[in-house]
C-alpha positions, 0 to 999 in steps of 0.5 A, a space after each residue: 053898367 060900365 066895363 073897363 079893360 086895360 088895352 095893354 093888359 088885354 093884349 098881354 093876357 091873350 098872348 099868354 093864354 092863347 097857346 092854352 086855349 087851343 086845347 080848351 075847346 069852347 072856352 073863351 079867355 076873359 081878361 081881368 078887369 073892373 065893372 060896375 054892377 047896376 044893382 049895387 048902390 055904392 057905385 064902386 067898381 068890382 074887380 074880376 080876376 082873369 078866367 075862362 068861360 064857355 063860349 055858349 050855353 051847354 046844349 042838349 047834346 052835351 047834357 045828354 052825354 052827361 046823363 049817359 055817363 052819370 045815371 043819377 042825373 037822368 030824369 027818371 032817377 034824379 032825387 027830388 031834393 036835387 031837382 023839382 018835378 019839371 027837371 028835363 020835362 021836355 025830354 022824351 026819355 032819359 037818353 033821348 031829348 026827342 024832336 021837341 028840342 034841338 041838339 044844339 039848343 041850350 039845355 034847360 029845365 035843369 036845377 042848380 045842383 045839376 048844372 053844378 054837377 055837369 060843370 064838375 064832370 067836365 072839369 069846370 065850375 059855374 061862373 060867379 055872379 060877378 064873373 057872369 055880369 062882367 062878361 055880360 057887360 061886354 059890348 055886342 059885336 053884331 046886334 046893337 046895344 045890350 039893353 035893346 036885346 034884353 028888352 026885346 026878349 022880355 017883350 016877346 017871351 021865350 022862343 020854343 024850341 029854343 034857337 041853336 047856340 051861336 046864332 044870336 048875339 056875340 060880344 066883344 070877348 067872343 062869347 055868344 048869347 049872354 042875353 036874349 036866349 035863356 037865363 043862366 045859373 051862376 054859382 052864388 045865385 042866391 047871394 042877392 036873395 032878398 026878403 019882403 023887408 030886406 033892409 031889416 035883414 042884417 044877414 043880407 047885402 043891403 046894397 042889393 035891396 030895392 032893385 030898380 027903385 034905388 035911386 043910388 044904383 049905378 044905372 037906375 035906368 037899367 031895369 033890364 038888369 034889375 029884372 035879372 037880379 030879381 029872377 035870381 032872387 026868386 030861385 031855389 037850387 032845386 028849381 027848374 025853369 023852361 028858359 033857365 040853363 047854364 054855361 061853365 067857367 074855369 080858373 086860369 090857374 087851373 090851366 097853368 097847373 095842367 100845363 106844368 103837369 104835362 111837362 
């Protein structure tokens, strides 16, 4: 996977958004740019507009504040249509994640519906696949190359309790733990959904079929990324998984609107 930042545009972007970021805690500005998705066959660059993303995944402590404020998302009250039976299964009670989970560890076993509701509650949204992959493709600052981090994680399995946020990898954009800790929900996770014979399904994006077996992929050797797409394809919105959490994003235009409203 390749990523292309224009250095002059990057410098101008940070100059313009830095005053806004001081009031947006834990949001990292992401400049507009282009990248190539490894699971796409035509190898065309994908343009991503500037936006902001949480510097780390939503934690148990943060999610606890959400369920206290919005009772319908408590584990005893959530509707089955919005989350399966394992929703927050590791929490001791509705209002207590207990000693099994750490306050600053990522909140997991939450459904797409729940993750989306949380982000809306804090005035944000889930990132799209393109936005998430774009940020995830930024080089790491402190832990070697991305593929090694992913494959090491795949190899040893998920730690439990999960490590606290901001203790693993940090990338060049200033975003923590995009790889090697948990999987993360994205807004359009099911846009790469494939069937048993996806080439015969006219409603799907044929550029995404075959995964690592597609010789025309942007980087056929990046099977770690293909596993990510395969995992997303296996999900339903109500599913909860022991190592599946999320982080939120926010449009830059929203921040500009808020700033103008304050004048």
